[in-house]
C-alpha positions as YAML, in Angstrom:
chain: A
units: angstrom
residues:
- id: 1
  name: MET
  ca: [154.32, 131.44, -25.51]
- id: 2
  name: PRO
  ca: [155.67, 134.58, -27.25]
- id: 3
  name: VAL
  ca: [155.03, 138.08, -25.68]
- id: 4
  name: ILE
  ca: [152.95, 139.30, -28.54]
- id: 5
  name: ALA
  ca: [150.57, 136.24, -28.24]
- id: 6
  name: LYS
  ca: [150.38, 136.64, -24.07]
- id: 7
  name: LYS
  ca: [149.52, 140.02, -25.11]
- id: 8
  name: VAL
  ca: [146.88, 139.35, -27.41]
- id: 9
  name: PHE
  ca: [145.63, 136.51, -25.04]
- id: 10
  name: GLU
  ca: [144.72, 138.58, -22.38]
- id: 11
  name: GLU
  ca: [142.93, 141.08, -24.41]
- id: 12
  name: ALA
  ca: [140.84, 138.54, -25.95]
- id: 13
  name: LEU
  ca: [139.83, 137.62, -22.34]
- id: 14
  name: SER
  ca: [138.59, 140.83, -21.88]
- id: 15
  name: LEU
  ca: [135.96, 140.66, -24.65]
- id: 16
  name: PRO
  ca: [132.36, 139.44, -24.48]
- id: 17
  name: VAL
  ca: [131.76, 135.85, -24.61]
- id: 18
  name: GLU
  ca: [130.25, 136.43, -28.29]
- id: 19
  name: ALA
  ca: [133.27, 138.40, -29.72]
- id: 20
  name: ARG
  ca: [135.74, 135.33, -27.95]
- id: 21
  name: THR
  ca: [133.27, 132.49, -29.73]
- id: 22
  name: SER
  ca: [134.24, 134.35, -33.06]
- id: 23
  name: LEU
  ca: [137.44, 134.90, -32.34]
- id: 24
  name: VAL
  ca: [138.14, 131.56, -31.57]
- id: 25
  name: GLU
  ca: [136.31, 130.38, -34.44]
- id: 26
  name: LYS
  ca: [138.41, 132.65, -36.85]
- id: 27
  name: LEU
  ca: [141.66, 131.60, -35.93]
- id: 28
  name: LEU
  ca: [139.97, 127.74, -35.80]
- id: 29
  name: THR
  ca: [139.07, 128.41, -39.19]
- id: 30
  name: SER
  ca: [142.63, 129.83, -40.16]
- id: 31
  name: LEU
  ca: [144.11, 126.57, -39.71]
- id: 32
  name: ASN
  ca: [142.15, 125.40, -42.15]
- id: 33
  name: PRO
  ca: [140.06, 122.54, -40.33]
- id: 34
  name: PRO
  ca: [136.63, 121.45, -41.78]
- id: 35
  name: THR
  ca: [133.82, 123.01, -41.52]
- id: 36
  name: GLN
  ca: [130.78, 121.84, -39.63]
- id: 37
  name: PRO
  ca: [128.90, 121.30, -42.87]
- id: 38
  name: GLU
  ca: [131.78, 119.75, -44.57]
- id: 39
  name: ILE
  ca: [131.66, 117.45, -41.20]
- id: 40
  name: ASP
  ca: [127.83, 116.54, -41.75]
- id: 41
  name: ARG
  ca: [128.53, 116.06, -45.93]
- id: 42
  name: LEU
  ca: [131.33, 113.58, -45.05]
- id: 43
  name: TRP
  ca: [129.59, 111.47, -42.70]
- id: 44
  name: ALA
  ca: [126.45, 111.41, -45.33]
- id: 45
  name: ASP
  ca: [128.95, 110.33, -48.21]
- id: 46
  name: GLU
  ca: [130.22, 107.93, -45.59]
- id: 47
  name: ALA
  ca: [126.92, 106.63, -44.76]
- id: 48
  name: GLU
  ca: [125.76, 106.56, -48.41]
- id: 49
  name: ARG
  ca: [129.12, 104.19, -49.17]
- id: 50
  name: ARG
  ca: [128.05, 101.57, -46.04]
- id: 51
  name: ILE
  ca: [124.67, 101.41, -47.41]
- id: 52
  name: ALA
  ca: [125.70, 100.83, -51.20]
- id: 53
  name: GLN
  ca: [128.21, 98.35, -49.99]
- id: 54
  name: ILE
  ca: [125.49, 96.84, -47.62]
- id: 55
  name: ASP
  ca: [122.78, 96.81, -50.85]
- id: 56
  name: LYS
  ca: [125.58, 95.18, -53.07]
- id: 57
  name: GLY
  ca: [126.54, 92.09, -50.30]
- id: 58
  name: GLU
  ca: [129.98, 93.31, -49.83]
- id: 59
  name: VAL
  ca: [130.51, 93.34, -46.52]
- id: 60
  name: LYS
  ca: [128.73, 91.11, -43.64]
- id: 61
  name: LEU
  ca: [126.94, 92.29, -41.02]
- id: 62
  name: VAL
  ca: [127.41, 91.31, -38.07]
- id: 63
  name: PRO
  ca: [124.42, 91.13, -35.09]
- id: 64
  name: GLY
  ca: [124.43, 93.88, -32.53]
- id: 65
  name: LYS
  ca: [124.79, 91.44, -29.79]
- id: 66
  name: LYS
  ca: [127.11, 89.18, -31.52]
- id: 67
  name: VAL
  ca: [129.92, 92.57, -31.49]
- id: 68
  name: PHE
  ca: [129.44, 93.44, -28.05]
- id: 69
  name: SER
  ca: [129.45, 89.58, -26.64]
- id: 70
  name: ASN
  ca: [133.29, 89.96, -28.61]
- id: 71
  name: ILE
  ca: [134.06, 92.99, -26.65]
- id: 72
  name: GLN
  ca: [133.36, 92.29, -23.40]
- id: 73
  name: LYS
  ca: [135.20, 88.64, -24.13]
- id: 74
  name: LYS
  ca: [138.61, 90.79, -25.65]
- id: 75
  name: TYR
  ca: [138.21, 93.51, -22.52]
- id: 76
  name: ARG
  ca: [137.29, 91.33, -19.75]
- id: 77
  name: ARG
  ca: [139.60, 91.53, -16.53]
...
């Protein structure tokens, strides 16, 4: 870790929890990850897409018992 980064890190550790949390959020945002509202929107879009596929008969549904049975068979030791 570069000396300046180490110094910033040590300074950050001396901050109150709320300030550190805010700093972490700002640093993560600077990396451009999706925000929680964006993640929620993307999941909602995916759910709607899947519902539409089911309603149109584009996918074959598999009962949960069958899914878990297949998983148990595949990973049984």
